[in-house]
Structure formats: structure tokens, C-alpha cells
C-alpha positions, 0 to 999 in steps of 0.5 A, a space after each residue: 505504461 511500462 513497469 518493471 519489478 526486479 528482485 524480492 521485496 522481502 530481501 532487498 528492501 523489506 522496510 519500504 517494499 514489503 510494508 506493512 508486512 515488514 516494519 521499517 527500522 525507524 518505526 522498530 519499537 515505536 510503531 505497529 507490528 508487521 502484519 501477516 501477509 494474505 498469501 503467506 509471502 512477504 515478497 509477493 504480497 509486498 510487491 502487490 501492494 507497491 505496484 498498486 500504489 504506483 499505478 494509482 499514482 502514475 494514472 492520476 498524477 503522471 507529472 507529479 504536479 496535480 496536487 499538494 500536501 497543504 498549500 505549499 506548491 514546492 511539496 507536491 504529494 502523490 495520492 499514494 503517499 498520503 496512505 494507510 491501509 484502512 480496515 484490516 480483516 484476519 482470516 482464521 490463520 491470522 493472515 491480514 487483508 482488506 480486499 478480496 480477489 477471485 477464487 478466494 484470493 485475498 490482498 492487502 492494498 493501501 487506500 489512496 487520497 481522494 481529492 474529491 472526498 478530501 480523504 483516504 478511500 480504498 477497498 473494503 473486504 466487507 463490501 
């Protein structure tokens, strides 16, 4: 499965590539504030979140025709497009995360739609 990431998420497309560590312009003033990235780098933490999102979609629905949002077959939806970040934890520096990695690393990755559960499911740093 080829995948490439070129550029800096924080500079080139922060509203999309670095969310929730940057707030999209259409949400300014009306949505939640940006979260503090778990590893202190908006670009890298945003990249991790987007790559996890895209890999989940590619591995579960490579032809974008496996399921739909609602009953309309003209509106295919990938599992990462019906997402939220689930329960968010904060460390003593205010950095946010929802997943623990090796050697104390922390990450923020989105939850994805589970057609089995018919709900969003994902990592939980409490587990």
C-alpha cells in the first residue's frame, strides 16, 4: 500500500491536516478551541492523525463503495469521515492525547465508524 506525505501540515494545510490542533476557518469563533498536540509539534502530530485516518479508510474500503452515510447510495462515506476524537486526556503540560504509545509516547488519533457496532470506536488512553 503506497503512501506519501509531503510538506508540513502545520504550514501548508493546518485547517485540515492539523485538526484538532488547528481550527478550520469555517469553525472560527463557533467551534471548539484548538487542542495542544501531544508531542508538541502541530505538524507531526497532525500528520500522524491524518495518516491513521487514511490507512483505516484504505484498508477497510479501498473502492469507496462499501457503505454509505444514510440510505443514499450516491453518498459513499469512508469510516474516517464520520469521526470524532473520543475521550481526550490531558497531561500536566496541557497536551492532549487519546492513545498511549511505547516508551511514554502519546498520540491523538481519531475514532472511526464501526459498521459492526454502528457507532464510532477507537483508542482509549485509559485502557
